[in-house]
GUZA-514156 format. One record per residue (C-alpha): residue number from 1; residue in one letter; z negated, y, x negated. Coordinates in steps of 0.05 Angstrom, whole numbers, plus 5000, padded with zeros to 4 digits. Layout:
N
REC seq type   c3   c2   c1
REC NUM    a    Z    Y    X
...
***
This chain:
301
REC seq type   c3   c2   c1
REC   1    m 5000 5000 5000
REC   2    l 5016 5071 4975
REC   3    y 4956 5117 4979
REC   4    l 4995 5180 4960
REC   5    s 5053 5203 5003
REC   6    l 5118 5234 4979
REC   7    r 5097 5296 5017
REC   8    q 5033 5302 4976
REC   9    m 5073 5293 4912
REC  10    e 5122 5346 4935
REC  11    y 5063 5394 4945
REC  12    v 5040 5380 4873
REC  13    a 5109 5393 4845
REC  14    a 5119 5457 4885
REC  15    v 5052 5486 4862
REC  16    a 5070 5469 4790
REC  17    r 5137 5505 4796
REC  18    a 5110 5565 4834
REC  19    g 5045 5574 4793
REC  20    s 5007 5594 4856
REC  21    l 4987 5566 4924
REC  22    s 5018 5626 4959
REC  23    g 5086 5617 4925
REC  24    a 5088 5543 4938
REC  25    a 5065 5552 5010
REC  26    l 5122 5601 5022
REC  27    q 5173 5552 4992
REC  28    l 5149 5494 5033
REC  29    n 5134 5533 5097
REC  30    v 5062 5506 5100
REC  31    s 4994 5540 5099
REC  32    q 4955 5552 5034
REC  33    p 4894 5513 5060
REC  34    s 4939 5452 5073
REC  35    l 4965 5456 5001
REC  36    s 4895 5463 4973
REC  37    v 4869 5403 5011
REC  38    a 4929 5361 4989
REC  39    l 4918 5378 4916
REC  40    t 4845 5362 4921
REC  41    r 4860 5294 4952
REC  42    v 4912 5277 4900
REC  43    e 4865 5295 4843
REC  44    a 4808 5256 4875
REC  45    h 4851 5194 4882
REC  46    l 4876 5199 4810
REC  47    g 4807 5214 4784
REC  48    q 4830 5272 4740
REC  49    k 4847 5345 4745
REC  50    l 4921 5364 4748
REC  51    f 4912 5439 4753
REC  52    f 4868 5494 4726
REC  53    r 4851 5536 4788
REC  54    r 4815 5600 4774
REC  55    k 4806 5657 4823
REC  56    g 4853 5715 4808
REC  57    a 4892 5676 4755
REC  58    p 4957 5635 4759
REC  59    i 4950 5561 4771
REC  60    t 4968 5522 4708
REC  61    l 4976 5449 4693
REC  62    t 4928 5408 4652
REC  63    t 4956 5361 4600
REC  64    a 4948 5303 4649
REC  65    g 4981 5347 4702
REC  66    q 5041 5361 4659
REC  67    a 5054 5287 4648
REC  68    y 5042 5271 4721
REC  69    v 5088 5326 4748
REC  70    t 5145 5302 4702
REC  71    k 5141 5233 4734
REC  72    v 5133 5263 4804
REC  73    e 5196 5306 4795
REC  74    d 5235 5245 4775
REC  75    l 5209 5205 4835
REC  76    l 5225 5262 4883
REC  77    a 5296 5268 4855
REC  78    r 5306 5193 4868
REC  79    a 5278 5200 4938
REC  80    r 5325 5258 4954
REC  81    h 5383 5216 4928
REC  82    l 5364 5158 4973
REC  83    e 5362 5200 5036
REC  84    d 5427 5237 5022
REC  85    p 5488 5198 5046
REC  86    a 5535 5243 5006
REC  87    q 5498 5228 4941
REC  88    m 5495 5154 4958
REC  89    g 5570 5156 4969
REC  90    q 5582 5185 4899
REC  91    t 5543 5133 4859
REC  92    l 5551 5075 4907
REC  93    s 5502 5025 4881
REC  94    g 5484 4966 4925
REC  95    r 5516 4906 4957
REC  96    l 5580 4902 4996
REC  97    n 5598 4843 5041
REC  98    l 5674 4845 5046
REC  99    g 5713 4802 5095
REC 100    m 5787 4783 5094
REC 101    f 5831 4743 5141
REC 102    d 5847 4677 5108
REC 103    g 5922 4686 5114
REC 104    l 5919 4752 5076
REC 105    a 5870 4731 5022
REC 106    p 5917 4696 4974
REC 107    f 5962 4757 4973
REC 108    h 5912 4814 4971
REC 109    l 5840 4793 4955
REC 110    g 5846 4787 4880
REC 111    h 5880 4854 4871
REC 112    l 5831 4887 4919
REC 113    l 5770 4859 4883
REC 114    r 5796 4884 4817
REC 115    s 5812 4953 4845
REC 116    l 5743 4960 4878
REC 117    a 5708 4938 4814
REC 118    a 5744 4991 4774
REC 119    a 5734 5047 4825
REC 120    l 5663 5029 4845
REC 121    p 5629 4994 4786
REC 122    g 5559 5002 4816
REC 123    i 5574 4957 4876
REC 124    d 5556 4884 4878
REC 125    i 5615 4856 4917
REC 126    h 5611 4791 4957
REC 127    y 5669 4767 5000
REC 128    r 5681 4720 5058
REC 129    v 5749 4692 5077
REC 130    n 5754 4672 5150
REC 131    d 5793 4671 5215
REC 132    f 5799 4729 5264
REC 133    a 5742 4708 5310
REC 134    t 5693 4694 5254
REC 135    l 5707 4761 5220
REC 136    a 5696 4799 5285
REC 137    r 5631 4762 5300
REC 138    e 5603 4771 5230
REC 139    m 5619 4845 5230
REC 140    r 5583 4853 5297
REC 141    e 5523 4815 5270
REC 142    g 5520 4855 5205
REC 143    r 5537 4798 5157
REC 144    i 5603 4832 5138
REC 145    d 5606 4907 5125
REC 146    c 5681 4914 5132
REC 147    a 5742 4868 5134
REC 148    v 5816 4870 5118
REC 149    t 5853 4835 5174
REC 150    y 5907 4842 5226
REC 151    d 5893 4884 5287
REC 152    l 5882 4824 5332
REC 153    g 5820 4810 5373
REC 154    l 5782 4873 5355
REC 155    d 5760 4918 5412
REC 156    a 5748 4993 5413
REC 157    s 5678 4986 5384
REC 158    f 5709 4973 5315
REC 159    a 5732 5030 5271
REC 160    k 5801 5015 5244
REC 161    t 5843 5045 5188
REC 162    h 5916 5027 5180
REC 163    l 5935 4999 5112
REC 164    i 6005 4971 5115
REC 165    n 6055 4943 5164
REC 166    t 6078 4871 5156
REC 167    r 6142 4840 5183
REC 168    p 6144 4765 5197
REC 169    c 6194 4719 5164
REC 170    a 6227 4656 5189
REC 171    l 6215 4599 5141
REC 172    l 6277 4554 5141
REC 173    p 6295 4491 5103
REC 174    g 6351 4496 5052
REC 175    g 6419 4488 5085
REC 176    h 6395 4511 5154
REC 177    r 6448 4545 5196
REC 178    l 6410 4612 5190
REC 179    a 6388 4605 5117
REC 180    h 6443 4651 5088
REC 181    q 6433 4709 5137
REC 182    a 6401 4774 5115
REC 183    g 6358 4775 5177
REC 184    v 6345 4738 5242
REC 185    t 6315 4754 5310
REC 186    l 6264 4717 5352
REC 187    r 6320 4701 5400
REC 188    d 6356 4665 5343
REC 189    l 6295 4620 5335
REC 190    v 6274 4607 5406
REC 191    d 6309 4540 5411
REC 192    e 6283 4515 5344
REC 193    p 6221 4470 5339
REC 194    l 6169 4518 5313
REC 195    i 6114 4507 5261
REC 196    l 6058 4557 5273
REC 197    s 5988 4571 5248
REC 198    d 5933 4535 5286
REC 199    e 5891 4599 5288
REC 200    g 5882 4614 5362
REC 201    l 5896 4689 5362
REC 202    s 5955 4679 5316
REC 203    v 5987 4628 5361
REC 204    r 5976 4670 5424
REC 205    h 6005 4731 5388
REC 206    m 6068 4693 5367
REC 207    l 6079 4662 5436
REC 208    a 6070 4730 5468
REC 209    l 6127 4757 5424
REC 210    f 6173 4703 5452
REC 211    g 6145 4716 5521
REC 212    r 6173 4786 5519
REC 213    l 6242 4754 5514
REC 214    g 6227 4712 5576
REC 215    r 6228 4649 5535
REC 216    k 6177 4595 5518
REC 217    p 6191 4560 5452
REC 218    v 6172 4490 5433
REC 219    v 6114 4487 5383
REC 220    a 6126 4424 5343
REC 221    h 6067 4432 5294
REC 222    r 6005 4475 5285
REC 223    v 5980 4478 5214
REC 224    g 5919 4504 5178
REC 225    s 5953 4534 5117
REC 226    l 6017 4569 5097
REC 227    e 6033 4517 5044
REC 228    l 6028 4460 5094
REC 229    m 6075 4500 5139
REC 230    r 6125 4507 5081
REC 231    s 6121 4433 5065
REC 232    l 6137 4414 5137
REC 233    v 6194 4464 5137
REC 234    g 6221 4436 5072
REC 235    n 6220 4367 5103
REC 236    r 6261 4393 5162
REC 237    l 6207 4383 5214
REC 238    g 6217 4452 5243
REC 239    v 6221 4526 5230
REC 240    g 6159 4564 5208
REC 241    i 6141 4637 5222
REC 242    g 6093 4673 5176
REC 243    y 6073 4744 5160
REC 244    c 6056 4732 5087
REC 245    v 6107 4694 5046
REC 246    p 6098 4673 4973
REC 247    p 6152 4693 4923
REC 248    t 6177 4623 4912
REC 249    a 6234 4583 4942
REC 250    l 6201 4515 4934
REC 251    s 6145 4482 4973
REC 252    y 6088 4445 4937
REC 253    d 6127 4381 4943
REC 254    g 6189 4412 4911
REC 255    l 6232 4424 4972
REC 256    a 6275 4486 4985
REC 257    v 6245 4536 5034
REC 258    v 6282 4601 5051
REC 259    a 6246 4662 5079
REC 260    i 6289 4707 5124
REC 261    p 6259 4772 5153
REC 262    i 6253 4775 5229
REC 263    s 6283 4841 5250
REC 264    d 6250 4850 5319
REC 265    s 6213 4916 5318
REC 266    g 6159 4890 5364
REC 267    a 6141 4835 5315
REC 268    v 6116 4884 5262
REC 269    e 6041 4876 5254
REC 270    p 5993 4926 5221
REC 271    v 5942 4904 5169
REC 272    i 5878 4944 5177
REC 273    v 5809 4952 5147
REC 274    a 5757 4949 5202
REC 275    s 5682 4958 5209
REC 276    n 5634 4952 5267
REC 277    g 5629 5025 5290
REC 278    t 5649 5087 5252
REC 279    p 5612 5091 5185
REC 280    t 5572 5154 5168
REC 281    p 5614 5202 5125
REC 282    g 5595 5194 5052
REC 283    s 5562 5126 5064
REC 284    l 5578 5065 5022
REC 285    i 5621 5033 5076
REC 286    a 5660 5097 5087
REC 287    r 5674 5104 5013
REC 288    v 5694 5030 5007
REC 289    r 5742 5037 5065
REC 290    t 5775 5096 5030
REC 291    e 5781 5058 4965
REC 292    i 5812 4998 5001
REC 293    a 5864 5044 5033
REC 294    t 5878 5075 4965
REC 295    a 5887 5007 4932
REC 296    f 5936 4984 4986
REC 297    a 5975 5049 4982
REC 298    a 5980 5044 4906
REC 299    r 6006 4973 4910
REC 300    a 6058 4992 4962
REC 301    q 6090 5044 4917
***
């Protein structure tokens, strides 16, 4: 238990700076008797005099008082720092729990961690890679401070900042009838057996895009990873659709997979950084969100 309050220590420091009870009382907007009682209590608790107080003469510090006030001033400076969001935002020490959608993580997490470590060296960064629903739940419950994800499944209670737009690609086996085109449309793919992610919101989003065309495609396979999708495509088990495509034309099992951009404007999906509620200006989360946006913008150039 702390027996001396920060307020009492602030009184001691103010009297030391002002050299009088009246001057300190004016600075702090308190009465002189309140200051005098506070100094007496501090000295009584410490068991030694901090000030020489003589009627008609300035108040001066004892040797013990000089050493004590030096430590008090340092403590008060730290306390002011802790209660000032702007100051906290400048130094940004502490822990950050960052979330990222699992489909985006292989393409962006490593670069983002490196950028954040360089820009904010005082932060202890921990990350979680998860699906849409888990990211949203963990942000609501305070286990994730902010997350990089697609704008799917997040209601108006989340603060969102746009990072980049992503356009989906059709993943086709080598030699497919559409494999040599510069672009395709969803209508070009509607009669193909589709291979989609098994993530619930992702599937609903993709089927809704086809629904706008008044068509219902056949989903041949639902997969848990992009590389499994590419392997099934390479083995001619269907056509995949993905928003993040690796810069390689071979699947893990060595089969040709061609990525063709889907040109439908309605299929473009924004990547965002989100947090549960709007962060306080100057706070750690606000600064981190800014740094994430900066990192994505720099990479897009």
